[in-house]
N, C-alpha and C positions, 0 to 999 in steps of 0.2 A: 247264658254262660256267666259263671261267677268270676269275680275279679278280686285281686288283692293289691294292696299298695306296695310298691317297691321302695321302701324307705319311708320316713316320716312325711315328707312332702314331695317325693319323687313321682314320676309318671307311673300310672297303673298298668299292670300287665295281667293277661289272662292266666288263670290257674292251669297248670299243666303245660304251659307254653315252654319251648326250649329257652334256656338262659340266653340273655342278650350277650352279643360279643362285647368284649371289654372296650373296644374303640367306640361302639355305638353308645355304651353307657356313659363314657367320658363326654361324648358329644352332647348327649341329652342333659347332663348335669353341668355342662360348662356355662359360666355366666354369659350374659349378652356381650357381643363384641363392641368394644369402644376403641376403634383404631386410633383416633386422634389423641385420646388420653394416653394410649400406649406410646405414641410418638412423643408426646410432651414428657413422659417419664424418661424416654431416651435422651431428650434434650437436656433434662436435668442431670443425667449421667455424664454427658459429654461437656456440659457447661454448668457446673454446680452453682456458681454464683450468678447465673443469668437472671433468675427471677428478681432478686434484690436489685441488681444493676438496672434491669428494665424498669422496675418500679421507681427507682430514684430518678432515672433519666427522663421518663415520661412525666413524672410529677414536676420535675424542674422545668421541663419544656413547656408544660401547660401553664405553670405559674409565670414563667418568663413571658409567654404570649399575653397573658392578662396584664402584667406589669407594663409591657411594651405598649399595649393599647391605652392604659392609664396615662403613661408618659406622653403619648401623642395627644391625648385629650387635654392634658395639663399644659402642653405647649401653646394651645389656643389661648388660654388665660394668661400664661406667663409671658407670652409675646408682648403684652402691654406693659409688664413690669420689668422685663429684661431689656434694658434700653441700650446698654453698651455692647459693642461687638464681642468683648471678652465674655460677658455673661451669656450672650446668645451662643457663643462657641462652646462654652461649657455644657449648656443644655443639649446642644446637638451632639456633642461628644458623648455625653451620658447615654443618649438614645442610640447612637451608633454602636457604642460599646455593648449595650444590652442586646442589640440585634446580632452583633458578632458572637456574643456568648450563646444566644439561642441557636445560631447557625452551627457553632462548634458542637453543641449538645446534639443537634440533629444528625450531623455527620458522624459523630462518635457512636450514636445509637444505631445508625445504619450499618456502620462497620461491625459493630458488636453482633447484630442480628445476622449479617451475612456470614460472619465467622462461625457462629453457632449453626447456621444452615449447612455450611460445608462440613463441619464436624458430624452433624447428624447424617448427612449423606454417606460419609466415610464409614460411620458406625453401622448403618444399614447394609452397606455393601459387604462389610466384613461379616456381619451376622448372616447375610444371605449366602455368602461363600462357605461359611462354616456349617450352615444348616443343610444345604442341599445334599451333601454326601450322607447325612444321617437320616434322611427321609426314607420311609418304607417304599418298596417297589409299588405297593398298592396306590400310593399317592401319585407316582409318575404315570402309572398305567391309566389313571382316570383323567389325565390332563395332557393336552398336546404340548410337545416341546416348545412350539412357537408361543404358547400361552405363557410358559415360564420365562421365555426370553423377553416377552413384552413386559412382564412384571419386573424383571431385573432392569430393563431399560427405563421403566417409569420411576425408578428410585430418584432420578435426577430432579423430578418435579417436586419432591418432598423437601428439597433444601429451602423452599420458600415458606415452610410452616412457621419457623420462628419470626420471620418478617411479617407474616399475616397476623399472628397473635400480638406481636409487638405493635403493629399499626393499630389493631383494635384496642389494645390497652392505652396507647397514646390518645386515641379518640375519646375513650371513656374519661381519661384524666382531663382532657380539654373540655369536655362537657361539664365535668364537675367544677372546673375552674371558672368557666364562663357563667355557670349558674350562680356560683358564689359572687362573681363580679356583678351580676344583675341584682342580686339581693343586696349588695353593698350600696349600689346606686339608688335602688328603690326597694326597700324592704317589702312594700305591698305587692311587688311583682314576683315574690319568691314562689307563690303557689303556681302561677302560670309557667314560670321558668322550670320548676321541678317537674311539672306535667310534660312540658316540651322535651326536657332531657330524658324523662322516663320513657316517653314514646320513642325517642330516638334510639334508646338502648333496647327496649322490649320488642319493638316491631321487627328488627332483623332476627331476633331469637325465635319469635313466633312464626315467622315466615320460613325459617331455615328448613324444617322438615318437608314442607311443601316443595321447596326448591331442590332439596337433596334427592328426593325420589326421581325427579326429572333429570337431574344432572347425573345420577348414577346410571340411568338408562342410556343417556348419551355416552357416558364413559364406557359402558359395556360395548356399545356398537363401535366406539373408537378402537377398543382392543380387538373386537371381532374383525374389523377391517384390516388392522395391522397383521393379525394372524393369517388372514386370507392371502395377503401379499406374500408373506414369508412362505406359506405352504405352496403357493403357486410357483415361486422361484425354486423351492426344493423339488417340486414335482414337475418341473418344466419338460424334462425329457419324456416321462410317461404320458403327459398331457398331449404332447405333439405326436407321440407314437400312436396313441389311440384316438387322435383327432377329437379331443375333448375340449378344445378351446371355446366352442360355442356354449357348452354346458357351464364352463367356468365363467364365461362372460355373463350369462343369465343369472348365475348365483351372485356374481359381483354386483350386478345391477339391482338385484333384490336387496342386498345388504346396503348398498348406497341409498336406496329409497328409504329404508328403515332408519338409517343413520341420519339422513336429512330430516325426516319427520321428528326424530328424537331431538335433534339439535334445534329445530324451529320451536318445538314445544318448550324446551328449556329456555331458549331466548325469550319467547313470549312470556313465560312465567316470570323471568327476571325483570323484563320491562314493566309488566303490570305491577309487580311488587314495588319497583322503584317509583313508579308514578303515584301509587297509592300512598307510600310513605312520604314522598315529596309534597304531595297535596296536603296531607294532614299536618306536616311540619310547617308549611307556609301558613295554614289557618291558625295554628297555635302561635306562630311568631307574630302574625297580624294582631291577634287578640292581645298579646303581651305589649306590643308597641302602642296600640290604641289606648289601652288602659293606662300606660305610663304618660302618654301625651296629655291625657285629661288631668293628670296630677303634676305634670312637669312645671318647674319654675325656672330652670336654666336650660338654654338651648344646647350648651355643650354637653351636659349630662344626657339630654334626650338623644343627641347625635350618637353618643357612645352606646347607649342602650339599644338604639336601632341597629347599630353595627353588631352588637352581641346577639340580639334577637334573630338577626338573619344568619348568624353563625350557627345557631342551634340546629336548624334544619340542614345546613350544609354539613355540619359534623355528623348528623344522623345519616346523611347520604354516604359520607365516608365510611361510617361504621357498617352500613348496609353493603357497600362495595367490598369491604373486608369479609363480611359474613357470606357474601355471594360466592367468594372463592372457596369457602369451606366445603360445600358439597363436592366440588371437583377434587379437592385435596382429600376429603374423607373417602371418596370412592377409590382413589389411587391408594390411599393408606390401607384401606380394607384389602385390596388385592395384593399389596406388598406384604402386609403383616400376616395374611392367611397362611402362606407356607412357613413363616417364622413361628407361628403358633401351632403348627401341625405336630402331632405326636411323632417322636422319633422311634425308629424300629428296634433299637437295641441299647445296650448299656455302654459303658466306657470301654475303650480299647485297652483292656488290662491284660494281665498274664493269663494264659490258658489254664484250665484245670490240669493237674499233674497227669491225668490219664490221657490227655491230648498232647502232651509236650513233644512226643516223638513217636516214630513208628506209624504203621498203618492204622487207619480208623475204621472200626467196625460200626455198622449202622443197624439199628433195629426200629421198625415201625410197628407199633401196637395199636391196631384198630383205628388208624388215622383216617379221618374224614375231613375233606376240605371243600368249602364252598367259596365261590368267587363271583361277585355280581349277581348273587341269587341263584346261580347254577351250581349243580353238584359236579365237582371236578374230580375228586378222588373219594371213593366210598369204602370205608372199613378195610383199609389196606393193612395186612399183616405181612411183614417182610423182614428178613434178617440177612444182612451182608456181613460175612466174616471178615476180619482184618486181613487185607492183602488179596481178597477175592476179586476176580475180574468177571463181570457179568455184562450181557447185552440185553437191552430192553427194546422190544419191538411191539407193533400193534398198528391198527388203522389210524389214519389222521384224525386228530381230535380225541383220541382214546384216553389221554392223560399222561403220556410219556414225559413231555416237557414239564408238565405240572409236578411230576415226581422229582425231577431235577430241581425245579423251582422251590420245592418244599425243603430240599437239602441246602439250598442257597439262602433260604429265609425269605423268599418272595411271598410265600403263602404261610399262614399260621394255621395249624390244625384247629378245626372247630370241635373235634373230638379226637381222643386218642393221644398218644405221646410218641416222641422221637427220642431215642436214646443213642448216644455216641460213646462207644467204649465204656458203657456202663453209667455214663453221666447224662441226665436228662438235658435235652437241648431246649433252651428258651431264648427269649429276645436278648437277655443280658449276656448270654454266652455266644451269640452269633458272631461278633467281631473276632473272637478268639478262634472259632471254627474256620472262618473264612481265610485266616492266615495260613491254614493248613490245606486249603482247597485249591486245586487248579481247575479252571473252567474254560472249555473251548466251545464256542458257539458262533455261528455267523453274525449274531447280534452284538458280539463284543466289539466295542468301539475302537477304530483306528484313528490316530490323531494326525494332524497335518505336519507333525515334526518329522525328523529323520528316521530312517529305518532302525538305526541302533537305539534311538530314543524310544521307539515303539516296542522294540524287543525287550528293553530294560524297564518298561513302564510297570509300576507296581512292586518292583524289587530292585530299585536303583542301588541299594547299598550292598547287595549280595555279589559274590564272585560269579562271573559269567564266562563260560568257555564258548566264545562265539563260534569258533571253528566247528566244534562238535554240534552245537545248536543249529548252525546253518545246514550242516549235513543231514541231521536227523529230520529237520523240517523241510528238506529239499528246497532250500532258499538260495543255494549257490547259483543256480541259473537266473533267479530273480536279481541277485546282487550284480551279476555280470551285465544285466541290461540297464541298471540304474546309472545315470550319468555321473553321479558323485559318490558311487559306492554306498558304504554304510551311512554316509552323511547326506544322502539324497532325501529330500522331503517327499512324503507320500501323498500329499494333497489332503484336502478336507475329506474326512471320513475314508481315507485311503483311496481317493478318487483317481489317483495316477496309477493304480494297480488294477489288474484284471481281478475278476471275482475269485478265481482259483489262487492267484498270488496272495490276495488278502487273507484267504483261509489259511495259507501256510504261514503268513506272518502272525496270525492269531495263535496258531499252534506253537510257533517258535517262542512267543511271549510266555505261553503257559509252560513250555518245556524248561524255560529258564527259572521258574519259581523254585526256591530252595525248600527242602524238607516237606515235600507234598505227602500228605497222608490220605487224601481222597481226591481222585481225579474224576471229573464229570465231563463227558463228551456228548454234546447234544447236536446231532446232525453236523458234526464238526467239519466234515469234508464234503458237504453238499456242493454240487456243481463240478466236482472233479471226476475224472474217469475212474472206472472200477479198479483198474490196476494201481493207479496212484492212491486211491482210497485205501486199498488193502496195504500198500507199502507204508503209508503214513500211520494207519492204525497199528501196524506191527511196530513201528518206531515208538509210538506213544506207549504201547504195552511194554516194550523193552525198557524205556526210560523209567516208567512207573511200575516196574515188575513187582516191587515189594509194597506198593501202595494199593489201597482199594480203588477199583476202577469201575465206573458205570458208563456204558456206551449206548446212547440212544440212537437208533438207526432205522431207516426204512428198507435197508438192503438186507433181505432175509439170509442171503448166502453169506454175507459178512458176519451176521449174527451167529450163524452156525459154526463159525470158527472159535467161538468162545466156549469155555467149559460149562457155562450155565447161561440159560436164556430165560428171561422173564417176559411173559406176554400179557399186555394190558389191553382191555377193551371196556369201554363204557366207564372208565374210572376205577375198574376193579382188576385185580390180578387174577387172570383166568387160567394161566398155566405157568409153571415154574419148575425148571429142572434141566438136565443135560439135553442138548439138542437131539441126540439120538433117541432118547426116551420120548421126547415130545413128538418127534416125527413118526414114531410107531403108533401114536394115537391118531388114526386117520380121520376121526371125527373132530379133532381139536382144531383150534384156530391156527396154530403154528403150521400144521400140515397143510391146511388150506392156503395159507400165505405162501408157503414154499411152492405148492403146485401152481398157484396163480403167477408167481414170478417166473417160474420155468416156462410156463405157457407164453407169457409175454416175450421173453427172450427168444424162444423158439420162433415165434411169429416175426420178430424183428430180424433175426439172423437168417432165417430160412425162407421167408416170404419172397416170392418172385416179383411181387408188385411194388416193392420198395426200391427206391434209388438211394444209394448210400454215399453220403458226403463226409469228408474228413478234412479238418483244418490242421495243416502242418506248417510250422514256422511262418504263420501269418498268411498262408496260401490255402485256398479252397480246392480240394482235389476230390474228384468223383472216382470211386472204386470201379475197376473194370473198364476204364477209358484212358 
């Protein structure tokens, strides 16, 4: 098979192969990830003068430490010449003053780094909060909600990044100052001192990739365990209902075993690296001291050089300790920065095209093909919805009905073909403008733990809301009567204080309150409600959006037959399209088969003598015929 180059230096693709998706091309051409450097760029944004302040403070601190050691060494000799109490007091005062200055510098540097860390955390949280609503649905569908929650929680660990780099810079400055001090005392010892300082700096950098891979594996299992706990709590009721506690326990034990092995591997590598660096540092320090003692003429100078020689490996261990925290920070930074660097789904939330400003929205799909996760979801769909038209969409489970709605909401991007709304091509940049004109009702729509009125107003807080009419159209008056605090009653996490049917009506009420709707999308909007209530709510929705284009996805074939037009989807293709009477006349068509199957099931349920019929009324279970 022949190949061609995709760009001057880009990856090669086979001739005749379909073009790569834009997202895949961006991923292949993206530069290697450097999360820590990205964080340092953010640090420079939130604290512009920090690098120079850090350089000055660490250099002053390192110089002060060397001067302090020199003064202590000088006191040994000056003790013989400073005979009066006043002279000795001045010497001690100078030493104490220098120590106080060094302490003040250290405290100021610590406060500076902590302040920068808090600003970095705040900046990351703001970026995270701003980014999440702009991420494409494909991003969320490929990740667990608990995974994103764990990433957001891990932001707190990154406030230590400035302190880690500040500590490393301070250690490097101290190494340079001590090396200069050794060279001042004994110029012949400059070579061994430079070698010891170079080893102290280079060893952690060389060991870092080896430690980073093990730390990243440990961090991954940390996140996996945290996600398993959250998922277990969220799924506690289904787990108990299906007696799956033992399966969960075995899975948790497997994760714990792998987490323990990863932690032990990371700890073992860290200890071995520390021992190797410490042993090498002590050997170099001993070489430095022995060489000086052979040349030493004064005991005081030898004592100070011994002190500094032992400081070199100690500073090396401090630098290694700082760099050993980098793998953990790097893995956390990679997980936090990954969603921040992910491509956004659309453009800015600007004004809509003039053709979308008001009135119903007509939709046309020209040869649209959609693939998701490598599977064909929709295949060469050609469809035209006139402005203000009401249509029902039916088909077997997995046929692609919800994918069609997702296409109009921007969850999927066409791999081929085009979507045109009121004559204007729909692309990622225009999605926010379209969504402002769309009302979407789906059991997946999130209910918040706030009050009923807050949930009804969510997404259109600034618009006028006729609560009385809305409560009546969504059949929420009975729900309101049962709530202890009326409209101000909290609904619980995810609407947990409501029944499934009540939650569906709250979702409908929220959508009914949206102003100036041009396209209404109902995707199994009333699933879980009885047939009579489904029909009543569907009628209310059609009456409210009588002038808007409305698409109703349903499994209820009888309800679909009440629409003037029915679209039948199977295998990702539109197999039938037209008035229900015309579709029913085609006895070989899928619509006629679905109608016959539904009627047969209802007849078996309603007329079968082997069935016992239970009905729940006002919280009481009643058996018919008894």
